[in-house]
N, C-alpha and C positions, 0 to 999 in steps of 0.2 A: 717197231716203236710203239710204246704205250702212250696213250693220250689220257692225261689227267683231266679232271673237270675244268681246271683253270686253263689248261692248254686248249681244250675244245672251245672254251669261251673266247680266248684270245683269237683263235683262228676264225671264229664266227664274226668277231668284230672286224678283223682284217678283211675277210671276204666281203662283208657288208660295205666296208670303206672302198674296196676295189671296185665293187659293183657301182657304188655311187659315183666314183671317179670316172667310170667308163661311160656314164650317162652324159649326153650332150645337153647343156643347159640353155634354155630359152627364156629370155626376159620379156615380160608382158607388163606394160605400164597402163594403168586405168584410172578412172576418176570416181570410182564408186566407194561409198561408205555405207554404214548401217546395214539394213537387210539386203540391199543389192550387193554390197561388198561381201557379205557372208555367202551369197549365192555364187558370186564369181569364184571365191575361194573353194567352194564345194565343187564347181566344175573343174577347176584346176587340179584339185586333189583326186577327183574321179579319173581324169585323164592320166595323171602320173601313176595311179595305181593300176591302170589298165595295160601298161606296157613298161618295159625296163630300159628302153633305148634313149628316151628323152625325159628331161624333167623341166617343167615350166615353173618359173618363179614369178609370182604376181606381186606387183607393188602399186600402192595407191599414191598418186602424185598430185593430189589436190582436186579442185573442181575442173570442169571441162577446159576452161581457158588456161588454168594453171598447168594442166597436163599437156596441152598443146605446146605451151611455152617451154615447159621442161624438156619436151622431146626435141624442139628446135635447138635449144641451148646444148643439149646432149650431143646432137649431131655435129654441131659446130666444134665441140670439144672432142669429137671422135669417140664418144662414150654412149652412143645411141642404143636403145633397146632393140630387140628383134621385132616386137609388136607394140604399136602405139595406138591407144584409143583416141580418136579425134571426133569431136562433135560435128554434126552435119554442116554447120556454117563454116567449118574449116576446110571443106572439101576443095574449093577452088584454090585455097592457099597450098594444100598438099599437092594438088595437080601441077601447080606452077613451080613446085620445089624440085626442079630437075636435078637428078643425081642423088636425091635424098631418099626416094622411095622406090621400091620394087613392086610393080603391079601384081596383085593377087593372082591373076590368071597365069602369069609367068611362074610364080612360085609354085602353084598347084601342078603345073606341067601338063603334058599330054594326057588326054582322057578326062580332063576336068569338065564336068557337065554343068555349064552355066544356066542351062534351061530349067534346071530344077528349082532355081531361086525365083521367088515371086517378083514379077516384073515391076510393079509399083514400088517395091522395096529396093531392089537392086539398081533400078534406073538412076537413082540419085548418085550412085557410085560407079557408073558405067561410062566408058568413053564413047565418043560418037560412032566408033566402029563396032560397038556392042560388046566390048571386053570389060570385065569387072576389074576395077582398079584397087578396091578395098573390099573387105568382107563386111556386109551389114551385120552388126552384132546385136545392138540394142536399139531396135527401130520402134518408135511409138508414134501415136497420132493423138491429137486432143479430143477429149470427150467431155461430157457434162456429168459431174458426180452430184448425187442428190442425197441429202440427209432426210430420209423418209420420216423419221420420228419428228424432226423439227416442223416439217410441213403439217403433219397431223396435229401437233400441239398448237399450231397457228390456225387450225380450223380449215386447212387446205387438203383436198383429196390428194394423197401421196401418189396416186396414179394419174394425176392431171397431165395433160399433154404439154410437153415442154420442147417440142421439136422446132419451134420458131422463136426468134427473139421477140416478136410481138407478144407471144404467149408468156415468155419469160418475164417481160416487162410487167404484165398484169399480175403475175405471181409475186414479183418483187414489191409491187404496191401493197398486196395483201400481207406479205411478211412484215413490211415496215409498219403497216397499220396495226399489226398484232404485237408490235413492240420488239420484234427481233432486231438485235443490234448488228448482226452481220448477215443480211439477206444473201449476198453473193460476194465471193472473192475469186481471185485468179492466180495462177502461176504463169511464168513465162509470157508476159503480156504481148511482146512483139510477135513471138512465134504463133500464139493462138489468135490474137485479135487483129493482126495485120497480115502476117504471112499466110496462115491457114485460112483466115477470113477471105483473102483474095482468091486463093485456090478454090475454096468451097463455093464461092459465088462466080467463079470463072471470069475474074477480072485480073488484069496484069498487076503484079507487084513491081515489075521492072520490064523494060523493053528487051528486045532480042530474046524472046522466050524465057524471060527471067534469068538471062545470062547464059543459058545453054547454047544459044546460037552465036555468041561472040562476046569478047571482053569489052566491046564498046557499048555496053548496056547503060541505061539510065534508070533511076528509080522512078516509079509511077504510082506509088501508094497514096498519093494525095488527090485521088480522083473522087468524084461525088459519092461512090459507094462506101469507100473506107472512111471518108469524112463523116458521113451520116452515122456510121456505126460508132466511131470514136466520140461523136457529139452525144449520142444516146448514152454511152457509158459515162461521159463527163457529167451529164445531167443526173444520172443515177448516183455518181460519186458525191455530187453537190447535195443530193437529197438523203444521203446516208444509206442508200440501197446497194451500192457497190463499195466495198471496203478494200482499199489497196494495201497490200502487205509487204510488197517488195518485188525486185526485178527477177528473181529466180523462182524458187519454190517455197518462199517463206509462208505463203498462204496455206500450204499443205498442213502445217502444224495446227493452224486454226481449224481447218476442216476436220482433221483426224481427232481433234479434241472435242468435237461436237459443237463448235461455236458458230459455224456458218451453215446455212441451209443449202446453198448451191455453190459449186466450185468447178471452174473450167481448168482442166489439168490434163496431163498426159495419161494415156491408157495405162502407162506403167506405174501410175499412182496406186494401182491395185495391190502391189506388194505391201506398201506401208499402210494403206487404208485397211486392208483385210487383217493385218497383224495388230493394228492399234485401235481401230474404231470400236467403241462400245455402244453403237447404235445401228439401226438398220439402214444400210446404204444401198444405193443402186447406181448403175452407170447407164447413161442415156446418150444418144447421138449428139454431136455438137449442134446447137441451134443454127438456123439460117434466117435471113430476112426475106419474107415473101415479097417485100417491096423491091427487092433487088433481083431475085431469081425465083422462077416457078418451082424449082426443086434444086437441091444442092448437087454440086458436081462431086468432087472427092477431096478429102483432106490430104495433106502431105506429111511426110515423116519428119520426126525429130530424132533425138538420140544420137548415136554415134556409130562409127564403123571402125574396123581394125585395119590399120595400115602397116605394111611391112617395110622396115627401114633397110636401106642399102648398107654395105660395108661389113657383111658377115660371111662366114664360111659355108660351103656347099652343104655339109652335113647339118649345119644349124638351120638352113632353109628347109631341109628335109623334115626337121622337127617342127618347124613352123607349119608346113603343109599338113603334117600328121595331126597337129593340134586343131587347125582350121577345119580339116575334114571331120574330126571328132565333134567340133562345135556345130557343124552342119548336119550331123546325123539326125534322123527323124526322132529318135528317143530323147536325145539331149535337147534338141530344139523344142520338142513338145513340152518337156518338163520346164524349160526356161520360160516359154510362153505362158504356161499355166501358173508358174510361181510368181512371175513378175508383171504380167499384163503387156509386156512387149510383144510385138507382132511376130508370128512365126516367119522365118526368112525363106522357108521352102514350102512348096505345096504339100509335100508328104507330111511335114510336121503338123500342118493345119488339119489334114485329113485324119491323122492319128489322134489328135486332140479331140476331134468330133467323135471318132470311133470309140474313144475311151469314155465318152459320156460327159466330158468336162463342161461343155457348153450347156448341156441340158441340166446339169446339176448346179451350174453357176450362171443363171440367166443374165444376159447382157455382156458377158465376157467376149462374145464374138462380134460385138458392135464395131470395134476398131478395125477388125479384118474386113467386115462388110463395107464400112465407110471408105476404106482404101481401095477396095477391089470391085465394087459394084459397077463402076463406070470406067471406061477407058480414059486415061488422063489426057488432058488437052495441053496446048502450049502454055496455058496459064496455070495448070494444076499438076504438072509433073515434078515440081520442086523448084529450088533456087540454086543457082551456081554463081555466086557473087564474090568478088575479091574483097578482102578487108571486112568481111561481113560481121565478124565479132565486134569490131570497132563501130560499125554502122549500127548494130543492135544497141550499143551503148548510147549512141546519139538518139535513137528512137526511144529508148527507155527514158532518157532525160526529157525529151519533148512530151512524151505521154504523161510523165509525172507533172509537167506544167499544166496539162489539161485537168488531171485529177484534182490538183490543188486549186484550180480556178484561175490560174495566172495567165493562161492562153486559151483561146478557142481552138477547136479541132483543126480548122483549116489552116490557121497560122502555125500551129505546132507541126502539122504534117508537111506543110510547105517548107518550113525551116529544116525539118529532118531530111527531106528530099534534097534540098540544096546542099546541106552539109555532107550528106552521104555521097552525093555525086562527086564532090571534090575528092573524096577518098577513092572512089571508083576510077577516076581519071589517073590518080597517082599509081594505083595498082596496074592499070592498063599500060602505063608507060614503063613500069618496072618489069612487066611480063614480056615485053617485046625483045 
């Protein structure tokens, strides 16, 4: 039989189609847009090109809350994805969703080495018997971002020590005196200024080891330490030294545009800041109050993990395991860490990043790792595992906004947030029994 050019072309198309049909499709729902969305797509494309047995299809489903809600709705409709990105405050909700999730350690099967994952990162997503329930994917921790050019223009040494909030307060005074309209702003106010503040100063955010020891936990972030910090920030807001931009990361746009001198944000702000900032910037450790602690403990992670949903076929779970193994590989993890500022989830990835000279070439990019791993976590600093925490964060945001606007003092606002949040915890506890 003779093959014409058109016949060969037809056979090639048919062969390609058959190959595509033979691939097992894996759905991956996530919450990333912008530069982070591009990097997720790059990872997926790299995995798909590396083998021909599986094809991962990634889809953006909105912000963190919207993605979680989309996953819940899809499961109820029997249309759930294989992999769902869930932010860390949804961990307790996912753990309580019996029959909806398949633990990662089960998906990965025999030979899965959980010891290679960094303890302070995986601990958030690990059961009491030490097994990983979800894969830490984009784990970050808060740091202080500094616009060095703005400090210099205000007559402040850009190398000035900003390791304590007392020192930050002095610099805010100087910035305001120099006419700077946005001395400091923040992202994720509850995560940074209450949740991480509590861990960093080794004071409880909630009882029962912040929820790890039992669902009968109660909120405790209205203690003197947290009240003093929120009071100080409320005073800075009143004096125009702290500019509140929004509940999520609205302040990031202000900082990247060069409008604010100091910015408390996730270490993962690196991707956007590095891509957009037209000024000299620097990352510093999150400040602490010497009036509360002699030295800081450790910060806790934010970001999200990847949960595997129930209701799929065995060959599809094989594809999920292959993709998660790919994401955990030292080379992929090191690149993700370096591109985004998210923490490496394995020791090997951190060691590879150092060996590649990234930290030396980009001073400060290892601060988040050091902040998380320098000390063994305590009962107060290993993270939070609270039911209905997304809704509780909404309550906290509302009460903090009342402080920034001058409508409430810190004690009244935090007392109210605790009372309202505890009511949600009791409902969650009842529903989980």
